[in-house]
TITOR-607361 format. One record per residue: x, y, z of N, C-alpha, C in turn. Coordinates in steps of 0.2 Angstrom, whole numbers, padded with zeros to 4 digits, always signed. Layout:
# TITOR-607361
XYZXYZXYZ/...
//
This chain:
# TITOR-607361
+1644+0493+0538+1637+0494+0538+1635+0502+0537/+1630+0503+0533+1628+0510+0532+1624+0513+0538/+1625+0519+0540+1622+0522+0546+1619+0529+0543/+1613+0530+0544+1610+0536+0541+1606+0539+0547/+1607+0546+0547+1603+0550+0552+1599+0554+0548/+1592+0554+0549+1588+0558+0544+1586+0565+0546/+1587+0567+0552+1585+0574+0554+1590+0576+0559/+1596+0577+0557+1602+0579+0561+1601+0586+0564/+1597+0590+0561+1595+0597+0563+1592+0597+0570/+1589+0592+0572+1585+0591+0578+1589+0590+0584/+1595+0588+0583+1600+0586+0588+1606+0590+0589/+1608+0594+0583+1613+0598+0583+1620+0594+0582/+1626+0598+0583+1632+0595+0582+1634+0592+0589/+1637+0586+0589+1640+0583+0595+1646+0579+0594/+1650+0578+0599+1655+0573+0599+1653+0566+0598/+1647+0565+0601+1644+0558+0600+1642+0557+0593/+1640+0562+0589+1638+0561+0582+1644+0559+0578/+1650+0563+0580+1656+0562+0576+1659+0554+0578/+1657+0552+0584+1659+0545+0585+1655+0540+0582/+1649+0542+0581+1644+0537+0577+1647+0537+0570/+1649+0542+0567+1651+0542+0560+1657+0538+0559/+1661+0536+0564+1667+0532+0564+1665+0524+0564/+1659+0523+0565+1656+0516+0566+1655+0512+0560/+1654+0516+0554+1652+0513+0548+1652+0518+0542/+1649+0517+0537+1648+0522+0531+1642+0526+0534/+1644+0532+0535+1639+0537+0538+1636+0542+0533/+1630+0543+0533+1626+0548+0529+1622+0552+0534/+1623+0559+0534+1619+0564+0538+1615+0568+0534/+1609+0568+0535+1604+0573+0532+1601+0578+0537/+1601+0584+0536+1599+0589+0540+1592+0588+0542/+1588+0587+0537+1581+0586+0537+1578+0581+0532/+1573+0577+0533+1570+0573+0528+1563+0573+0528/+1560+0575+0522+1553+0575+0521+1550+0568+0520/+1544+0567+0521+1541+0560+0520+1542+0557+0513/+1543+0561+0508+1544+0558+0501+1551+0557+0500/+1555+0559+0505+1563+0558+0504+1565+0552+0508/+1561+0549+0512+1563+0544+0517+1565+0538+0514/+1561+0535+0510+1563+0529+0507+1569+0528+0503/+1570+0534+0499+1577+0534+0495+1583+0534+0500/+1582+0538+0505+1588+0539+0510+1589+0533+0514/+1585+0528+0515+1586+0523+0520+1586+0516+0516/+1586+0516+0509+1585+0510+0505+1591+0505+0506/+1597+0508+0507+1602+0503+0508+1606+0504+0515/+1602+0506+0520+1604+0508+0527+1603+0501+0531/+1608+0500+0535+1608+0495+0540+1605+0498+0547/+1607+0504+0548+1605+0507+0554+1602+0514+0553/+1597+0516+0555+1594+0522+0554+1593+0526+0561/+1595+0532+0561+1594+0537+0567+1588+0542+0565/+1583+0542+0569+1578+0547+0568+1575+0550+0574/+1573+0556+0574+1570+0559+0579+1562+0559+0578/+1560+0563+0573+1553+0563+0571+1551+0560+0564/+1556+0559+0560+1554+0556+0553+1550+0549+0554/+1545+0549+0551+1541+0543+0552+1544+0537+0548/+1544+0531+0551+1546+0525+0548+1541+0520+0549/+1537+0518+0544+1532+0514+0544+1533+0508+0540/+1528+0504+0538+1528+0498+0534+1531+0499+0528/+1529+0504+0524+1532+0505+0517+1539+0507+0517/+1541+0511+0522+1548+0513+0523+1552+0507+0525/+1550+0502+0529+1554+0496+0531+1554+0491+0525/+1549+0491+0522+1549+0486+0516+1554+0488+0511/+1555+0495+0510+1560+0497+0505+1567+0497+0507/+1568+0495+0514+1575+0494+0516+1577+0487+0518/+1579+0483+0514+1580+0476+0516+1586+0475+0520/+1590+0479+0521+1596+0479+0525+1595+0482+0532/+1589+0485+0533+1588+0488+0539+1588+0483+0545/+1592+0484+0550+1592+0480+0556+1590+0484+0563/+1592+0490+0563+1592+0494+0569+1589+0501+0568/+1584+0503+0572+1581+0510+0571+1583+0513+0578/+1586+0519+0578+1588+0522+0584+1583+0529+0584/+1579+0529+0589+1575+0535+0590+1578+0540+0595/+1580+0546+0593+1583+0551+0597+1578+0555+0601/+1574+0551+0605+1569+0554+0609+1566+0548+0614/+1562+0550+0618+1559+0545+0622+1553+0541+0619/+1549+0545+0615+1543+0543+0612+1545+0539+0605/+1541+0534+0604+1543+0530+0598+1536+0530+0593/+1532+0535+0594+1526+0535+0590+1527+0536+0583/+1533+0538+0581+1534+0539+0573+1536+0532+0570/+1537+0527+0574+1539+0520+0571+1533+0515+0572/+1532+0511+0567+1528+0506+0567+1531+0500+0571/+1530+0500+0577+1534+0495+0582+1532+0488+0580/+1525+0487+0579+1523+0480+0578+1526+0477+0571/+1526+0482+0566+1528+0479+0560+1536+0478+0560/+1539+0482+0564+1547+0482+0565+1548+0475+0568/+1544+0473+0573+1545+0467+0577+1544+0461+0572/+1539+0462+0568+1538+0456+0563+1544+0455+0558/+1547+0461+0557+1553+0460+0552+1559+0459+0556/+1559+0459+0562+1565+0457+0566+1570+0464+0566/+1567+0469+0565+1571+0476+0566+1570+0478+0573/+1576+0479+0576+1577+0482+0583+1575+0489+0583/+1571+0491+0588+1570+0499+0588+1572+0501+0595/+1576+0506+0596+1579+0508+0602+1577+0515+0603/+1575+0517+0609+1574+0524+0611+1578+0526+0616/+1578+0532+0619+1582+0534+0624+1578+0537+0630/+1577+0534+0635+1573+0537+0641+1577+0540+0646/+1574+0545+0650+1577+0548+0656+1583+0552+0655/+1584+0555+0649+1590+0559+0647+1588+0566+0649/+1582+0568+0649+1581+0575+0649+1577+0577+0655/+1577+0573+0661+1573+0575+0666+1574+0582+0669/+1580+0583+0670+1582+0590+0673+1580+0595+0669/+1582+0594+0662+1580+0599+0657+1573+0601+0657/+1569+0596+0657+1561+0597+0656+1559+0600+0663/+1561+0598+0668+1559+0601+0675+1561+0609+0675/+1567+0611+0672+1569+0618+0672+1564+0622+0668/+1562+0619+0662+1558+0623+0657+1551+0623+0660/+1549+0618+0664+1542+0618+0667+1542+0624+0672/+1547+0625+0676+1547+0631+0681+1549+0638+0677/+1552+0638+0671+1553+0644+0667+1546+0646+0666/+1541+0642+0663+1535+0644+0662+1531+0646+0668/+1531+0643+0673+1528+0644+0679+1530+0651+0682/+1537+0653+0682+1539+0659+0684+1537+0665+0679/+1537+0664+0673+1535+0669+0668+1528+0670+0669/+1523+0665+0670+1516+0666+0671+1514+0670+0678/+1518+0668+0683+1516+0670+0690+1519+0676+0692/+1526+0677+0690+1530+0682+0693+1531+0688+0688/+1528+0688+0682+1528+0693+0677+1535+0696+0675/+1540+0691+0675+1547+0693+0673+1548+0697+0667/+1544+0696+0662+1545+0700+0656+1542+0707+0657/+1537+0707+0660+1534+0714+0661+1539+0718+0666/+1542+0716+0671+1546+0720+0675+1552+0722+0671/+1555+0717+0667+1561+0719+0664+1559+0725+0659/+1554+0724+0655+1552+0730+0651+1550+0736+0655/+1548+0736+0661+1546+0741+0665+1552+0746+0666/+1557+0742+0668+1564+0745+0669+1567+0748+0663/+1567+0744+0658+1571+0746+0652+1568+0751+0648/+1561+0752+0648+1558+0757+0644+1557+0764+0648/+1560+0764+0654+1560+0770+0657+1554+0771+0662/+1549+0767+0662+1543+0768+0666+1545+0768+0673/+1549+0764+0675+1551+0765+0683+1554+0771+0684/+1559+0774+0680+1562+0780+0681+1557+0786+0682/+1552+0785+0677+1547+0791+0677+1542+0790+0683/+1541+0784+0686+1536+0783+0691+1538+0787+0697/+1545+0788+0698+1547+0791+0705+1547+0787+0711/+1544+0781+0710+1544+0777+0716+1549+0772+0716/+1551+0769+0722+1557+0764+0723+1555+0757+0720/+1548+0756+0719+1545+0750+0718+1540+0750+0713/+1536+0745+0711+1530+0745+0707+1526+0739+0709/+1520+0741+0711+1515+0735+0713+1509+0735+0708/+1510+0737+0702+1504+0737+0697+1502+0730+0695/+1507+0725+0696+1506+0718+0694+1507+0714+0700/+1502+0712+0704+1503+0708+0709+1505+0701+0707/+1508+0697+0712+1510+0690+0710+1511+0686+0717/+1509+0680+0716+1509+0675+0722+1516+0672+0723/+1518+0670+0729+1523+0666+0731+1521+0659+0730/+1526+0654+0728+1524+0647+0727+1523+0644+0734/+1526+0646+0739+1525+0642+0745+1518+0643+0748/+1516+0637+0750+1509+0637+0752+1504+0636+0747/+1505+0636+0741+1501+0634+0736+1501+0627+0733/+1497+0625+0729+1496+0618+0727+1498+0617+0720/+1502+0612+0718+1504+0610+0712+1501+0603+0710/+1497+0603+0705+1494+0596+0703+1498+0593+0697/+1501+0588+0698+1505+0585+0693+1501+0579+0689/+1500+0580+0683+1497+0575+0679+1502+0571+0675/+1503+0564+0678+1509+0560+0676+1515+0560+0680/+1515+0556+0685+1520+0556+0690+1525+0550+0689/+1528+0551+0683+1534+0547+0681+1541+0551+0683/+1546+0549+0680+1553+0552+0682+1552+0560+0682/+1550+0563+0676+1550+0570+0676+1545+0573+0681/+1539+0570+0681+1534+0572+0686+1536+0572+0693/+1540+0567+0694+1542+0566+0701+1548+0571+0703/+1552+0573+0698+1557+0578+0699+1554+0585+0700/+1549+0586+0696+1545+0593+0697+1542+0593+0704/+1539+0587+0706+1536+0587+0713+1542+0589+0718/+1548+0586+0717+1553+0587+0722+1555+0595+0722/+1556+0598+0716+1557+0605+0716+1552+0609+0719/+1546+0608+0717+1540+0611+0720+1540+0611+0727/+1541+0605+0730+1541+0604+0737+1547+0608+0740/+1552+0609+0737+1558+0613+0739+1556+0621+0740/+1551+0623+0736+1548+0629+0736+1543+0630+0741/+1541+0625+0745+1536+0625+0750+1529+0624+0747/+1528+0621+0741+1522+0619+0738+1519+0612+0741/+1513+0612+0741+1509+0606+0742+1509+0602+0735/+1510+0596+0735+1510+0592+0729+1505+0587+0729/+1500+0586+0724+1496+0581+0723+1497+0579+0715/+1494+0573+0714+1495+0570+0707+1489+0566+0705/+1489+0566+0698+1484+0561+0695+1488+0556+0690/+1487+0550+0691+1490+0545+0687+1486+0543+0681/+1489+0545+0675+1486+0544+0669+1485+0536+0667/+1489+0532+0670+1489+0525+0669+1484+0522+0674/+1482+0525+0679+1478+0522+0684+1481+0518+0689/+1488+0518+0689+1491+0514+0694+1492+0517+0701/+1494+0524+0701+1495+0528+0707+1500+0525+0711/+1506+0523+0708+1511+0519+0711+1515+0524+0716/+1515+0530+0715+1519+0535+0719+1516+0536+0726/+1519+0534+0732+1516+0535+0738+1519+0541+0742/+1523+0545+0739+1526+0551+0742+1521+0557+0742/+1516+0557+0738+1512+0562+0737+1505+0560+0736/+1499+0563+0738+1493+0561+0737+1491+0560+0730/+1487+0555+0729+1485+0554+0722+1477+0555+0722/+1475+0560+0717+1468+0562+0717+1465+0560+0710/+1458+0559+0710+1455+0559+0703+1456+0566+0700/+1456+0566+0693+1457+0572+0689+1453+0578+0691/+1447+0577+0692+1442+0582+0693+1444+0586+0700/+1446+0582+0705+1448+0584+0712+1455+0588+0711/+1459+0585+0707+1466+0588+0706+1465+0595+0703/+1461+0596+0698+1460+0602+0694+1457+0607+0699/+1452+0605+0703+1449+0610+0707+1453+0612+0713/+1458+0608+0715+1462+0610+0721+1469+0613+0719/+1471+0613+0713+1477+0615+0711+1478+0623+0709/+1483+0626+0711+1485+0633+0709+1489+0632+0702/+1493+0627+0702+1497+0626+0696+1495+0618+0694/+1493+0617+0687+1493+0611+0685+1498+0610+0680/+1502+0604+0681+1508+0603+0676+1508+0596+0673/+1508+0596+0667+1507+0590+0663+1514+0587+0661/+1514+0580+0663+1521+0577+0661+1519+0569+0660/+1514+0569+0655+1512+0562+0653+1513+0561+0645/+1513+0555+0643+1514+0553+0636+1507+0554+0633/+1507+0555+0626+1501+0555+0622+1499+0548+0620/+1493+0546+0623+1490+0539+0621+1482+0540+0621/+1479+0534+0621+1472+0534+0621+1469+0536+0627/+1473+0536+0633+1470+0538+0639+1471+0546+0640/+1476+0549+0637+1477+0556+0638+1475+0561+0632/+1474+0558+0626+1472+0563+0621+1466+0567+0623/+1466+0573+0622+1461+0578+0624+1459+0577+0631/+1464+0575+0635+1462+0574+0643+1460+0581+0646/+1462+0587+0643+1460+0593+0646+1457+0597+0641/+1450+0598+0641+1446+0602+0637+1442+0607+0640/+1437+0610+0637+1433+0615+0640+1430+0613+0647/+1428+0607+0647+1425+0605+0654+1430+0605+0659/+1436+0602+0658+1441+0602+0663+1444+0608+0665/+1444+0613+0660+1447+0620+0662+1442+0623+0666/+1436+0622+0665+1431+0625+0670+1431+0623+0677/+1434+0617+0678+1435+0614+0685+1441+0618+0689/+1445+0621+0685+1451+0624+0688+1449+0631+0691/+1453+0633+0696+1452+0640+0699+1454+0645+0693/+1450+0651+0694+1451+0656+0689+1458+0659+0690/+1461+0658+0696+1468+0661+0697+1473+0656+0695/+1472+0650+0693+1476+0644+0692+1480+0645+0685/+1485+0642+0684+1489+0641+0678+1490+0634+0676/+1490+0633+0669+1491+0626+0667+1498+0626+0663/+1502+0621+0664+1508+0620+0660+1508+0613+0657/+1510+0613+0650+1510+0607+0647+1517+0606+0643/+1521+0602+0646+1528+0600+0643+1528+0593+0641/+1522+0590+0641+1521+0583+0640+1521+0581+0632/+1515+0582+0630+1514+0581+0622+1508+0585+0620/+1509+0588+0614+1503+0591+0611+1498+0586+0610/+1491+0588+0611+1486+0584+0610+1483+0582+0617/+1487+0582+0622+1484+0581+0629+1479+0587+0631/+1481+0593+0628+1476+0599+0630+1473+0601+0623/+1467+0602+0623+1463+0604+0617+1465+0611+0616/+1468+0613+0611+1471+0620+0610+1466+0625+0609/+1460+0623+0605+1455+0628+0604+1451+0630+0611/+1450+0624+0614+1447+0625+0621+1451+0630+0626/+1458+0628+0625+1462+0632+0630+1462+0640+0628/+1463+0641+0621+1463+0648+0619+1457+0652+0621/+1451+0648+0620+1445+0652+0622+1445+0653+0630/+1447+0648+0634+1447+0648+0641+1452+0654+0643/+1457+0655+0640+1462+0660+0642+1459+0667+0641/+1456+0668+0635+1454+0674+0633+1447+0676+0637/+1444+0671+0639+1438+0672+0643+1440+0673+0651/+1446+0672+0653+1448+0672+0660+1446+0666+0664/+1444+0661+0661+1442+0655+0664+1448+0652+0669/+1454+0653+0666+1460+0652+0670+1465+0658+0669/+1470+0658+0673+1474+0664+0673+1479+0664+0668/+1482+0658+0666+1487+0658+0661+1489+0651+0659/+1493+0650+0654+1495+0643+0652+1502+0644+0649/+1506+0639+0650+1513+0638+0648+1514+0632+0644/+1515+0633+0637+1516+0627+0633+1522+0626+0629/+1525+0620+0629+1531+0619+0625+1530+0614+0620/+1524+0611+0620+1522+0606+0615+1515+0607+0612/+1514+0605+0605+1508+0607+0602+1506+0602+0597/+1500+0602+0595+1497+0597+0590+1501+0597+0584/+1503+0603+0581+1507+0603+0575+1513+0607+0576/+1519+0604+0575+1525+0607+0576+1530+0608+0570/+1532+0614+0568+1530+0620+0572+1523+0622+0570/+1520+0627+0575+1513+0629+0574+1513+0633+0567/+1507+0633+0564+1507+0636+0557+1506+0644+0559/+1507+0648+0554+1507+0655+0554+1500+0658+0557/+1495+0655+0555+1488+0657+0557+1486+0654+0564/+1490+0651+0568+1488+0647+0573+1484+0652+0578/+1479+0649+0582+1475+0653+0586+1479+0656+0592/+1484+0653+0594+1488+0655+0599+1492+0662+0598/+1493+0663+0591+1496+0669+0589+1491+0675+0587/+1485+0673+0589+1479+0678+0588+1475+0680+0594/+1478+0679+0600+1475+0679+0606+1473+0686+0608/+1467+0687+0611+1465+0694+0613+1469+0696+0620/+1472+0691+0623+1476+0692+0629+1482+0687+0629/+1487+0689+0624+1493+0685+0624+1497+0685+0630/+1496+0690+0634+1500+0690+0641+1498+0684+0645/+1493+0681+0644+1491+0675+0648+1494+0669+0645/+1498+0669+0640+1501+0663+0637+1508+0664+0637/+1512+0658+0639+1519+0658+0638+1521+0652+0634/+1524+0653+0628+1525+0648+0623+1533+0647+0622/+1535+0641+0621+1542+0639+0619+1541+0634+0614/+1546+0634+0609+1545+0629+0603+1548+0622+0604/+1545+0618+0609+1547+0611+0610+1554+0611+0612/+1557+0615+0616+1564+0615+0618+1565+0612+0625/+1560+0610+0629+1561+0607+0635+1567+0602+0636/+1567+0598+0631+1572+0592+0631+1579+0594+0628/+1580+0601+0626+1586+0602+0622+1592+0606+0626/+1592+0605+0632+1598+0608+0636+1604+0605+0633/+1610+0608+0634+1616+0606+0631+1618+0599+0634/+1616+0598+0641+1618+0592+0644+1613+0586+0642/+1607+0588+0641+1602+0583+0639+1604+0580+0632/+1605+0585+0628+1606+0582+0621+1613+0578+0620/+1618+0580+0625+1624+0576+0625+1623+0569+0627/+1619+0569+0633+1617+0562+0636+1613+0558+0631/+1609+0561+0627+1605+0558+0622+1609+0555+0617/+1614+0559+0614+1618+0556+0608+1623+0551+0611/+1625+0552+0617+1630+0547+0619+1627+0540+0620/+1621+0540+0622+1617+0534+0623+1616+0531+0616/+1614+0535+0611+1613+0533+0605+1619+0529+0602/+1625+0533+0603+1631+0530+0601+1632+0523+0604/+1631+0523+0611+1632+0516+0614+1628+0511+0612/+1622+0513+0610+1617+0508+0607+1620+0505+0601/+1622+0509+0596+1625+0507+0590+1632+0504+0591/+1636+0506+0595+1642+0503+0597+1641+0496+0599/+1636+0495+0604+1635+0488+0606+1632+0483+0601/+1628+0486+0596+1626+0482+0591+1631+0480+0586/+1636+0484+0585+1642+0483+0581+1648+0481+0585/+1648+0475+0588+1653+0474+0593+1660+0474+0591/+1661+0473+0584+1668+0473+0581+1670+0480+0579/+1666+0485+0580+1668+0492+0578+1674+0494+0582/
//
C-alpha cells in the first residue's frame, strides 16, 4: 500500500517516520501546495497531512484512499462528512502536546510580565554597569501569586495550565466555550465576568462557530488595563485588528500569541507595525513542537497505520 506524507517539514525527522516508511511504498514530500495535492495522492492508500487540505475533489481523485492521518489534534483541513460518505477513515492525534503547550503559555506570561528580554539586554548592553547600582527597578513587575488567571477552554491543556498556575499561588477561574462547565475544581464564570476579574486571560479552545471572534474590541475593554491576554488555542478566536488597536491604546497591558489567522503572518501584518511592540510577545505556532510532543505525535501516527495494516 502506498503511504504519502504531504508536509513532512511540519513534523521534522523522527524514528517513527522511518518506521512508517517500512510499512509500505512510502513517498515523502517536504511541502505540498493546493495545486499539487491531487497528483500526489492519486494512487495513495494512506495519506499523512498536517495542514494540507483534503476535500471532496481531492478524495474523488484518489480511488485507493482508505486512511487519512492528521498529524494534529484539529481536523478542520479535512472534509470529514465527505470522507465518511466515501468510507475513508480519518484519524487525528489528541493529547500529545499538553505539557508542551502549557510550557509555551507560561513562556509568554513570563515574557510579558517579568520583562526577561529587557533585563537580559540591560545587562548585556552595559547599562547595568554604567548605572552604578546593584539592581534596577525601572521596569516594575508583579508576582503571579495572589493574582487571577482566567482560562478560556478548560480541556486537557486548560486544566494543566490551571494546575501550574495554582502551583504559583494564582486563583483560577474559567469560561466553558462549550457551555458545559464540567470542571468542578475551579469556579466557572460567564465570559464578561472572567474578563473583568482576570489579571491573565489564557485561551485554550478550538476554533468553531462558538469561539470565532470571541475576543474583540468590546471584550478587550472589559479587561483590566494591567491585564495580559495569551492565545495558544487557534487564530481567529481573537480579532487581530482589535487586539493591535487595544495594545497600542493601552486598553490592556500586553498579549502573547502563538496562533494567527494566517500562518505564517504576511510581511505587512499589523503586528509587525505596532507603535508599542514591547506589549506583544509572538511565537510562530510552536507551542505543540517540543521534542517530546512531536515524538509522541509521530509514534501514535505510526501505531494508527500499523494497526490499519495488521500484516505489516
